[in-house]
PAZAPA-4460 file (N, C-alpha, C; in steps of 0.05 Angstrom, whole numbers, plus 32768, in hexadecimal, padded with zeros to 4 digits):
% residues 142
    n_x    n_y    n_z   ca_x   ca_y   ca_z    c_x    c_y    c_z   seq   type   mol
   8984   87A9   8892   8993   87CF   8896   89AB   87C6   888A     1      M     A
   89B3   87DF   8877   89CB   87D3   8861   89E1   87D9   8874     2      P     A
   89F7   87C9   886A   8A12   87B6   8877   8A1E   87D1   8882     3      A     A
   8A23   87EF   8879   8A2B   87FB   8888   8A27   8808   889F     4      A     A
   8A0A   8805   88A2   89FA   8813   88B7   89F7   8802   88CD     5      Q     A
   89F9   87DB   88C6   89FD   87CC   88D6   8A1B   87D2   88E5     6      A     A
   8A25   87D7   88D5   8A4E   87DE   88D6   8A52   87EF   88EC     7      Q     A
   8A45   8809   88E6   8A49   8814   8901   8A40   8811   8919     8      R     A
   8A20   8807   8919   8A11   87F8   8931   8A29   87E8   8940     9      L     A
   8A30   87D1   8937   8A42   87C8   893E   8A65   87D2   8952    10      A     A
   8A6B   87F0   893D   8A85   87FB   8942   8A7A   8806   895F    11      Y     A
   8A67   8814   8955   8A58   881B   897A   8A5C   880C   8987    12      E     A
   8A4F   87FD   8987   8A52   87D7   89A3   8A66   87DB   89AD    13      Q     A
   8A7B   87DC   8997   8A9D   87CE   899C   8A93   87B3   8998    14      E     A
   8A8E   87AF   8983   8A7F   8792   8980   8A86   8787   8962    15      L     A
   8A82   8769   895A   8A90   8761   8938   8A78   8765   8933    16      D     A
   8A71   8766   891A   8A5C   8766   890B   8A5E   8747   88EF    17      L     A
   8A5D   8739   88F6   8A5F   8714   88ED   8A46   870C   88D6    18      V     A
   8A4C   86FB   88C7   8A3C   86F4   88AF   8A3C   86DB   88C2    19      K     A
   8A1B   86D3   88C6   8A0C   86BA   88C9   8A0D   86A2   88AE    20      I     A
   89FD   86BB   88A0   89F8   86AD   8880   89FE   86C0   886B    21      S     A
   8A15   86B7   8863   8A15   86CA   8843   8A1C   86BF   8837    22      P     A
   89FE   86A3   8829   8A05   86AA   8821   89EB   86AE   8810    23      T     A
   89CD   86A9   882B   89B4   86BC   8829   89B1   86DB   881F    24      A     A
   8997   86E1   8818   8996   86F7   8807   8986   8704   8809    25      I     A
   8987   871A   881D   899E   8729   8826   89AF   8717   8837    26      P     A
   89C9   8717   883B   89E3   8705   884D   89D5   870C   8872    27      P     A
   89CF   8701   8880   89CA   8705   8897   89E7   8702   88AD    28      V     A
   89E4   8716   88BC   89F3   8717   88CB   89F1   8723   88E8    29      C     A
   8A02   871F   88FE   89FC   8727   8910   8A0D   873B   8910    30      K     A
   8A07   8747   893C   8A1A   8755   8942   8A1E   8750   895F    31      I     A
   8A39   8741   8966   8A46   8730   8983   8A5A   872D   897B    32      M     A
   8A75   8726   898D   8A88   8729   899A   8A91   8717   8987    33      D     A
   8AAD   8701   8986   8AAC   8700   8966   8AC6   86E9   897C    34      Y     A
   8AD6   86F5   8985   8AE1   86E5   8993   8AD9   86D4   89B3    35      S     A
   8AC8   86E0   89B4   8AB2   86C6   89C9   8AA6   86B8   89BF    36      K     A
   8A9E   86B1   8998   8A8A   86AD   89A1   8A9B   868B   897E    37      F     A
   8AAF   869B   8981   8ACF   8689   8975   8AD3   8673   899C    38      K     A
   8AE1   867E   89AC   8AD6   867B   89BD   8AC9   8665   89D6    39      Y     A
   8AAA   8666   89CD   8A99   864C   89D8   8A8F   864B   89B9    40      E     A
   8A9A   8649   89B2   8A99   8634   898C   8AAB   8615   8989    41      Q     A
   8AC1   8623   8999   8ADC   8615   899A   8AD6   85FF   89AD    42      A     A
   8ACC   860A   89C4   8AC4   85F8   89E9   8AAB   85ED   89D2    43      K     A
   8A93   85F3   89D3   8A7F   85DB   89BA   8A9D   85C0   89AB    44      K     A
   8AA7   85C3   89A1   8AAC   85BA   8989   8ABB   859D   8998    45      D     A
   8ACC   85AF   89B2   8AE2   859B   89CE   8ACB   8584   89CE    46      K     A
   8AB3   858D   89DE   8AA4   8584   89F4   8A94   856F   89D9    47      E     A
   8A94   8569   89C0   8A8A   855C   89B4   8A9E   8545   89A3    48      N     A
   8AB6   8556   899C   8AC9   853B   89A1   8ACD   852F   89BF    49      R     A
   8ACD   8538   89CF   8ACE   8529   89E7   8ABB   8517   89EE    50      K     A
   8A9C   8514   89E3   8A92   8506   89E8   8A8F   84F5   89D2    51      N     A
   8A9E   84F5   89BB   8A91   84EC   89A3   8AA9   84C8   89A1    52      Q     A
   8A90   84AF   89A4   8AA2   8497   899F   8AAE   8497   898F    53      T     A
   8ACA   848F   8992   8ACD   8488   8975   8AD4   8467   8975    54      V     A
   8ACC   8453   8958   8AC8   8440   894E   8AE8   842B   894A    55      V     A
   8AF2   841D   8959   8B0C   8413   894E   8B0A   83F7   8948    56      E     A
   8B1E   83F1   8935   8B19   83DA   892A   8B27   83C6   8929    57      L     A
   8B20   83B1   8937   8B36   839C   894A   8B28   838B   8935    58      K     A
   8B43   8371   893B   8B4E   835C   892B   8B47   833E   893D    59      E     A
   8B3B   8328   8933   8B4A   831E   8935   8B47   82FE   891F    60      I     A
   8B63   82F3   892A   8B6E   82E6   8915   8B63   82C4   8925    61      R     A
   8B58   82BA   890E   8B51   8290   8916   8B6E   828F   8902    62      L     A
   8B63   826E   8902   8B74   825E   88F8   8B60   8246   88EC    63      S     A
   8B66   8238   88D0   8B50   8222   88CC   8B53   820C   88E1    64      M     A
   8B66   8208   88E9   8B69   81EE   88F7   8B63   81FB   8915    65      T     A
   8B55   8215   891F   8B49   820D   8936   8B43   8203   8949    66      I     A
   8B41   8201   895B   8B31   81F0   896B   8B1A   81F9   8987    67      D     A
   8B15   81E7   898D   8AF6   81F3   89A7   8AFE   820A   89B8    68      V     A
   8B1A   8202   89C0   8B1C   820C   89D5   8B29   822E   89CC    69      G     A
   8B42   8229   89B9   8B46   8249   89B3   8B2A   8255   89A2    70      D     A
   8B1C   8256   89A1   8B0B   825E   8992   8AF1   8269   899F    71      I     A
   8AF0   8258   89BD   8AE7   826E   89D3   8AEB   828B   89DE    72      A     A
   8B15   827E   89DE   8B17   8299   89E4   8B0D   82B4   89CF    73      V     A
   8B20   829F   89B9   8B15   82B6   89A4   8AFE   82D1   899E    74      K     A
   8AEC   82B2   89AF   8AC3   82C9   89B2   8AC8   82CF   89C1    75      T     A
   8AD8   82CB   89D4   8AD7   82E0   89F3   8AE6   82F5   89EE    76      K     A
   8AFB   82E7   89DB   8B01   830D   89DB   8AEE   8322   89C3    77      Q     A
   8AE8   8321   89AD   8AD8   831D   899B   8ABB   8330   89B3    78      C     A
   8ABA   831F   89C1   8AA0   832F   89CB   8AAB   834F   89E4    79      L     A
   8ABA   8345   89E4   8AC3   8361   89FF   8AC6   8380   89EB    80      K     A
   8AD5   8377   89DF   8AD3   8385   89C2   8AC5   838E   89B7    81      F     A
   8AA9   837E   89AE   8A95   8386   89AF   8A83   8393   89BB    82      L     A
   8A81   838C   89D4   8A78   8397   89ED   8A86   83B6   89F0    83      E     A
   8A9C   83B6   89E6   8AAD   83DE   89E5   8AA7   83EB   89D4    84      A     A
   8A9A   83DF   89C3   8A84   83EB   89B3   8A99   83E9   898A    85      G     A
   8AA4   83DB   898A   8ABB   83DB   897A   8ABD   83CA   8961    86      N     A
   8AC2   83D1   8949   8ABA   83AF   892F   8AD4   83A7   8936    87      K     A
   8AC9   838F   8926   8ADC   8373   8934   8AE3   8369   8913    88      V     A
   8AFC   8367   8907   8B02   835B   88F1   8B0F   834A   88F6    89      K     A
   8B02   8326   88EC   8AF5   8310   88EA   8B0D   8300   88DD    90      V     A
   8B2B   82F9   88DB   8B3D   82F1   88C0   8B4F   82D9   88BF    91      S     A
   8B4C   82C5   88B5   8B61   82B4   88AF   8B70   82B3   8897    92      I     A
   8B81   82A2   88A5   8BA1   82B0   888B   8BA7   8291   8887    93      R     A
   8BA4   8280   8871   8B9A   826E   8857   8BBD   8271   885A    94      M     A
   8BC9   824A   8854   8BE7   8251   8859   8BE0   8235   884A    95      K     A
   8BF5   822E   8839   8BFA   8217   882C   8BDF   820C   880D    96      G     A
   8BDB   81EE   881E   8BC1   81E3   8813   8B9F   81EA   8820    97      R     A
   8BAD   81FE   882E   8B8E   820D   883A   8B8B   821C   8827    98      E     A
   8B90   8228   8813   8B8F   822C   8802   8B6B   822F   87EB    99      N     A
   8B75   820A   87F6   8B64   8204   87DE   8B4C   81F5   87E6   100      S     A
   8B47   81FB   8803   8B41   81FB   8811   8B2C   8209   881E   101      R     A
   8B28   8226   8813   8B1F   823D   8822   8B01   8237   8832   102      S     A
   8AF1   8229   8819   8AD3   8226   8837   8ACF   8219   8845   103      Y     A
   8AEA   820F   8853   8AF0   8202   8871   8AF5   821D   8883   104      Q     A
   8AFB   8226   8877   8B07   8249   888D   8AEE   8259   888F   105      G     A
   8ADB   8263   8872   8AC9   825D   8870   8AB3   825B   8885   106      V     A
   8AB4   8240   8892   8AA3   8233   88A4   8AA8   8234   88C1   107      K     A
   8ACB   823D   88C5   8AD2   824C   88DE   8ABF   825B   88E4   108      V     A
   8ACE   826D   88C8   8ABD   828B   88D5   8A9D   828C   88DB   109      M     A
   8A95   827F   88D0   8A73   8274   88CD   8A78   8269   88F6   110      E     A
   8A71   8258   88FB   8A74   8250   8913   8A8F   8261   892C   111      N     A
   8A99   8270   891F   8AAC   8288   8936   8A85   8294   893F   112      F     A
   8A7A   82A2   8926   8A6D   82B2   891C   8A4A   82B2   8936   113      F     A
   8A4D   828F   892D   8A33   8284   893A   8A35   8288   895B   114      E     A
   8A4C   8283   8961   8A58   8281   8982   8A5D   829C   8997   115      G     A
   8A52   82B9   897D   8A4F   82D2   898C   8A36   82CF   8994   116      L     A
   8A30   82BC   8984   8A06   82BC   89A0   89F4   82D3   8997   117      G     A
   89F4   82D7   897E   89E4   82EF   897C   89F0   8313   8983   118      G     A
   89FB   8315   898D   8A09   8335   8999   8A17   833D   897E   119      K     A
   8A1B   8335   896E   8A2A   8345   8953   8A23   8341   893D   120      A     A
   8A20   8356   892D   8A11   8355   8910   8A2C   834B   88FA   121      V     A
   8A2A   8347   88EA   8A3E   833E   88D2   8A39   8350   88C5   122      M     A
   8A4F   8364   88BC   8A4B   837A   88A0   8A57   836B   888D   123      D     A
   8A6D   835E   888F   8A7B   834F   8874   8A74   8334   887C   124      K     A
   8A6F   8326   8863   8A6D   8308   8874   8A8C   82FF   8864   125      K     A
   8A93   82E9   8869   8AAB   82D3   8863   8AB5   82DF   8848   126      P     A
   8ACD   82E7   8848   8AC2   82EB   8821   8AF4   82EB   881D   127      T     A
   8AF6   82D5   8808   8B13   82CB   8802   8B1B   82E2   87F7   128      T     A
   8B34   82F3   8806   8B37   8301   87FA   8B5A   82FF   87F6   129      E     A
   8B67   82F6   87E1   8B7B   82E7   87E3   8B84   82CC   87F3   130      G     A
   8B94   82C9   8800   8B97   82BE   8819   8B90   82B6   883B   131      R     A
   8B81   82DA   882A   8B71   82CE   884B   8B4F   82D9   8846   132      N     A
   8B36   82DA   8861   8B1F   82CE   885F   8B1E   82E4   8873   133      I     A
   8B15   82F5   886B   8B01   8312   8886   8AE7   8304   8880   134      I     A
   8AE1   831A   889D   8ACB   8313   88A6   8AC7   8332   88B7   135      M     A
   8ABA   8348   88B4   8AAC   8357   88C6   8A97   835D   88D5   136      M     A
   8A94   8362   88F2   8A82   835F   8907   8A86   8378   8912   137      I     A
   8A69   8380   8917   8A66   8395   8925   8A48   8394   8942   138      S     A
   8A55   839F   895C   8A3F   83A0   896A   8A1E   8393   895F   139      P     A
   8A11   8383   896F   89F7   8386   8965   89DF   839C   8978   140      A     A
   89CE   83AC   8965   89B8   83C1   897A   89B3   83AD   898B   141      K     A
   89AC   83C2   89AC   89A1   83AF   89C2   8985   83B0   89B5   142      A     A
***
């Protein structure tokens, strides 16, 4: 129907004429209470934001000379982060002569990942970036 006739119908019913799909040919319109529509839309958006889970990036720092007991503590903490659904960034900062033996840091990272027992997936393998060795881990799908 013509736009003028649709506008008249909406005015008689004391409602608004709202374009649902303005790019369609011809444009699709609907007669409704626009303020009620906006209120319901805001309510839906608020509900969706409330149910949305935010994935955080947690960081665990290791050292190249870390001992077995310390790795066990760090592994336990990492498992807590993963169970909460967060991603984990594992990093090692090399100091002094450690820079020349970065392969040892990569080995520490791989041992740390094996200690997680398949509860994690390696997103980014251990790579040396300047003075740091970085590895990204995310929770494994059940």
